[in-house]
C-alpha positions in Angstrom: 8.8 -5.8 16.7 6.0 -3.0 16.4 3.6 -2.8 13.8 2.9 0.6 12.2 0.3 2.6 12.4 -0.6 1.4 8.5 -0.1 -1.9 7.3 -0.8 -3.0 4.1 -1.0 -7.1 1.8 -1.2 -7.0 -1.9 -3.3 -10.2 -3.5 -2.6 -11.2 -7.1 -6.1 -12.2 -7.8 -5.0 -13.4 -11.7 -1.9 -15.4 -10.4 -3.9 -16.3 -6.6 -0.4 -15.9 -4.5 0.5 -12.6 -2.4 2.3 -10.3 -4.4 6.0 -10.1 -3.3 8.1 -6.8 -4.0 6.1 -4.3 -5.0 7.4 -1.2 -4.0 5.0 1.0 -1.6 5.3 4.6 -0.4 3.1 6.4 2.1 2.7 10.2 1.7 0.8 12.7 4.4 -0.9 15.6 2.9 0.3 19.0 4.4 -1.4 21.8 3.1 -0.8 21.2 -0.4 1.9 19.2 -0.6 2.5 15.8 0.1 5.3 15.0 2.2 6.7 11.0 2.1 6.9 9.4 5.8 7.9 5.8 4.5 9.0 3.5 2.1 8.7 -0.8 1.6 8.5 -3.6 -0.3 6.0 -5.9 0.2 7.4 -9.0 1.6 6.9 -13.1 0.4 3.4 -13.4 1.6 2.4 -9.5 0.2 2.4 -7.8 3.3 4.0 -4.8 5.1 3.9 -4.7 8.6 6.2 -1.8 8.8 5.5 1.7 6.9 5.9 4.5 9.2 5.9 5.0 12.6 3.5 3.3 15.6 1.4 6.2 15.8 0.5 8.8 13.1 -1.4 11.9 13.2 -4.6 12.4 11.7 -5.3 13.4 8.4 -5.0 12.8 4.7 -2.8 9.9 3.5 -1.8 8.5 0.0 -0.5 5.4 -0.1 1.2 4.3 -3.6 2.2 0.8 -5.2 4.6 0.5 -7.9 2.5 -1.5 -10.0 4.3 -1.4 -13.0 7.4 -2.9 -11.6 6.0 -5.9 -10.0 4.4 -6.9 -13.6 7.2 -6.0 -15.5 9.3 -8.8 -13.9 7.2 -11.3 -15.4 7.2 -9.5 -18.4 3.2 -8.7 -18.1 0.9 -6.5 -19.7 -1.0 -3.9 -17.0 -3.1 -0.8 -17.6 -2.8 0.7 -13.7 1.3 0.8 -13.8 0.9 2.5 -10.1 -2.0 2.1 -7.6 -3.0 5.0 -5.3 -4.9 5.3 -2.4 -6.3 8.3 -0.6 -7.6 7.8 2.4 -8.6 9.6 5.6 -7.1 8.7 8.9 -8.2 9.4 12.3 -5.2 9.2 14.9 -7.2 8.0 17.5 -8.1 4.9 16.0 -5.4 2.1 16.7 -5.0 0.6 13.5 -5.3 0.8 9.9 -5.1 -2.1 7.4 -5.0 -1.4 3.8 -4.9 -4.5 1.7 -5.0 -4.4 -2.0 -6.3 -7.3 -4.6 -4.5 -6.7 -7.6 -4.6 -7.8 -11.4 -2.9 -6.3 -14.9 -6.4 -4.9 -15.7 -8.1 -4.5 -12.1 -7.9 -3.9 -8.4 -9.9 -3.5 -5.6 -9.5 -2.1 -1.9 -11.3 -2.1 1.4 -10.4 -1.3 5.3 -9.2 -4.3 6.5 -8.7 -5.2 10.0 
């Protein structure tokens, strides 16, 4: 099984568990328009390993997390119904891992390995 150029891992820091079932979308900026590349949801371990192709060209990308539906499923209020991370991708790099640490009223991210 191949792994996509971009992978993610979402941890719910409020519960101390992986955030399963969060819908995600990956877009690439083409001129002034965002073009959808892939759609997926986090697995039971809070990961998405197949979010788009194995190789992507250099450019600006947006990774969107539907955190509102995740928290609504547990009747938990959240300040951030969506998290959108915009970043530059160098097509020569082998892999990008973008973790998201999430709680109902805060989030943090970084470029992982």
